[in-house]
N, C-alpha and C positions, 0 to 999 in steps of 0.2 A: 666646643663649637667655635667657628670663627667669629660669630656674632651672637654671643649667649643671650642677649636681650630678646632674640627671636626664638628661644626654646618653647617647646609646646607647654611647659609648665605655666607660661604666661598666657594661658587661653582658657576658654570656657571649660575644658575638660579638667582643668586642675585649679589653679588659684586666681584666674582672671588676668585681665591686662596688666602689664608692668610699667605703664606710663600714665600718669594722671590719677584721677579718682577711679576707684574700681567700679567699672560699669558692666562687667560681664562675669559669668560663673555664679555659683551659689553665694559668693561673698559680695556681689554688687550691691551697692548702697550701704554697706556696713559703716558705722561710725567709729572714729578712733578717739584717742585721749584728748584731742582738742576740740571735741564737739562738732567736728565737721567729717566728711566722708574720708576714710583712709585713702592715702595717696602713695603713689610710687613714682620713682624716676630712674629706672634701671639703666646703668651704663651711660648716664647723662653727659658726664664731663669728668676730666681728671681732677679738676677742684684742688683746694689746699690739701686735702687728704686724698691722694689718688686712689679711687676704688679698685680693690683687687680681689679676684675670686681665688679660691684654694685650688691649686693645680695638683696633679698626681705627683709631681716632682716635690712639691711642698710636703705632701704626706710622706712620700718616700724619705725625705730628709728627717722629719720629726720621728718616723718609726725606726730610724738608724740608731737612736739613743736609747739608753737603759734606764735613766733616772728621771723622775718627775720634774726635778729642778732643771733638767736640760731643755724642757719644752714649755717652761713658763718664765716668768720674770724672777730674777735673783739678784745678785749683786750689781748687775749691769742696769742701765737706764731700761725703762719699760719697753722702748722700741729698739733696744740694742741687740736683742736675740732674734735672728731671722726665723728660728724654729719655735718661736713663742706661739703655742696654739691660741692663746687669748687674742694676740694682735692679729693673727690670721683670721680669727673669728670676727674681729672688728671690722676688717675690710668688706665682709659680706654686707653688714649693716649699711656701710657708706655706698656700696655698689648698688643695692636695691634702692636706697634713697627714700625720700618722702618720710613717712612715719617711722620706718625702719632706721632712718639715719638719725632719729631723735631718741636717744636710749631710754628715757623715762616713759616714752609711750610706744616704744617699738613692738611690744608684746600685743598690741591691738591688731597688728597685721598677721593673719594666720601663717604666713610664710615664715614668721619668727620661730614658730614651734617646730617646723620641719628643719630650719636651719640649725637650731639647737640640738635636735635629735641626731643630726649628722655630726656635729662637733662632739657630742657624747659618744657616737660610734667610733670616731677617730681615737678618742681617749681610751675606749675599751679595747680596741685592737692594739694600742700601745701597751696597756696594762697585761694583755695576753702575752706580748712579747717579753715584758718584764718578768713574768712568771715562768717563762721557758728556760731551757738549759743554756740558752744563749746569753741570758742576763743574770739569772738566778737572784732576782730581787724580790723581797718580801713586799708586796704592793700595799699591804695594810699599814706599814710602818715607814713608808717612803715620803711622808710629807716633809717638804724642805724646811730648814730652819731660817732661811732668808725671807725677807719681806716680800710678799707676793702681790702687793696691791699697787695700783697706779697712783702716783702722787702721794704715797705713803699714807694712804687712808687707813684708819683703824678698823679693826674686826677682821683681820685675815691671818692671825696667828693660829698655829695648830690647835691650841687649847681654847680659842675664843668660841662662844656659843654659835651653833649652826643656825642661821637665820630661818625662823619658821619652825625649827625643832630645837628649842633652847635647852632641852635636857640632853642634847648631843653636843659634841664639839666638832669643830670644822674637820679635824683629822679623821672623824668617824665616816666622813664621806668616802673614805678609801676602802671601807669594808667590801669584801668580796660578795657578801650575801645580797647586795642591791641588785647585782646582775645575776646572782644564782637564783633568787626567789622572785624578783619582781619584773625584770625586763631582760631581754637578750636581743641580739642584733643579727640579722642575716648578713652575709658577705656581699660586697658590691657586685653588681652584675658583671659578667665576664663574657668576652668573645669566645665562641662565634654565636652563642644563643642570646646573650644580653637579657637574660632573665625571661626569655619568651615574650618580651614586651613589644607592643605594636608601636610604642613611642620611642624606641631606641634602635639604632643600627650599629653594626660592627664596622668601624673605619679602619681599614688596613693600611692606609697610605700616610695619615697624617704624622705619625711618630714611629716609623718603621724600625729605627735603630734600638730604641728603648722598649718599644712594645711591638715586637715582630708578629705577634698573634692578634694585634688589633687592639682598638679602644672602643668601648661602648659610648656612643655619642647621642645626645638627645635629637630627636627630630624636631623641625621647626613648627611654629604654631599652626601652620596649614595642615598638620596631620590631625588636628582636631576639626572635624568636618563642620562643627557648629561655631567655628571661630568668628568673631565679629571684626570689623575693620577698626575698632576703637583703639587697639594698640598701635596702629600704623599712623595714627593722627598725631599731631603735635600739641603738647600741652606745656604750660609754664608752671613748674614746680619749683618752689624755694628750696635751695640745697642748704643744709646745715652740716658741714663736714667738721670732723675733728681736725685740729691743726697738724697732726702728725699721722704717720701711717707707713706701711710698706708700699713701695711704688708700684702702680699698675704699669701696663704696657701699652696704654693708648687705644685699646679696642673699644671705642665709644660708639653710642647710638648714632652719632653724626657721620660716621664713616660707611662707605659702601662695604658690602660683604668681601669683596676682593681685597680691599685695603686691610680689613681686620684679619683675614686669612694670611696675608703677607706678614703682619705683625706677630701673628701666632707662630707662623713658621720661623720667624727670626728669633722669637723667645725660646722655642724648642731647640734650635741650633745653639743659642747661648748656654742653655741648661745642659745640653749634651756635651758641649765642650767643657763646661765647668766640671761636669762629673768625671770626664776623662783626665783633667788636670789633677783633680783631687785623687784619683786612682793612682796616677803616676807618682804624686808625692807620697802616698802611703807606701807604694812599692819601694821608692828611693829610701825612705825612712826605715822600712824593714830591712833593706839591703845594707844600710849603714850600721844598723844594730847587729845585724848577723856577722858583718865584718869585724865590729868591735868585740863581740863575744868570742870570735875566732882568735883575734890577737890576744885577748886576755887568757883564753885557754892555753894558747902556745906559751 
């Protein structure tokens, strides 16, 4: 969406308003970890840590890799890998803001659980690719040897106890039976039907080059007929951003929809151009290798 803070998810039909204390939906009046009502401040400002949503291009880049170490923190700094799923995850917390922007109390907001279910979905799609003939990786033994923690915190090594399940080790989280026996994931809705949902539509125009068949996009909160005006009002919510993060593209709540649409289109153009440049480099590299092998064989 050009203005994701206007998604129908932030309505009575789903999780309630996305700005200020929750005053609509079944979660209205719920209390958070600071003994006051749960608050949100979706897409409020760029802040010290620019809030960033996960784009389809972000997912495509992550799913291009074959090894767990490629989509997590390794020898490089925590924010050094653009395909770090953990950092991509962090941006959502800051984008939602309010209680979600304070890690120790973020799980009091029901949106936390939906967010983490989606991160798990991305990881499971990645693991399915690992197991495919394209990668041929044993997913159960693919835990990286490098330190996976932020700020070198203890407790993230492969053989450390699994928090809450101390009879298991962290590497046991890679077992296939978690998704074979306990949980599974449906694929993301695709055009033209978009899961037959009344709350999504197929947009054929926004990203025609990369998605010629269209992209499923959320309806805005007016699609929920019981929506209240609460989210359209202005609230003052204290922001608590992390000092670092992947840069957003400026589509904030303070912009008009037209401004946000223009920013989104510019980002799509940059990503498309970046993908073309990467493809050209790969072709040139393959061409040079082919020429070298020819020379060697001669």
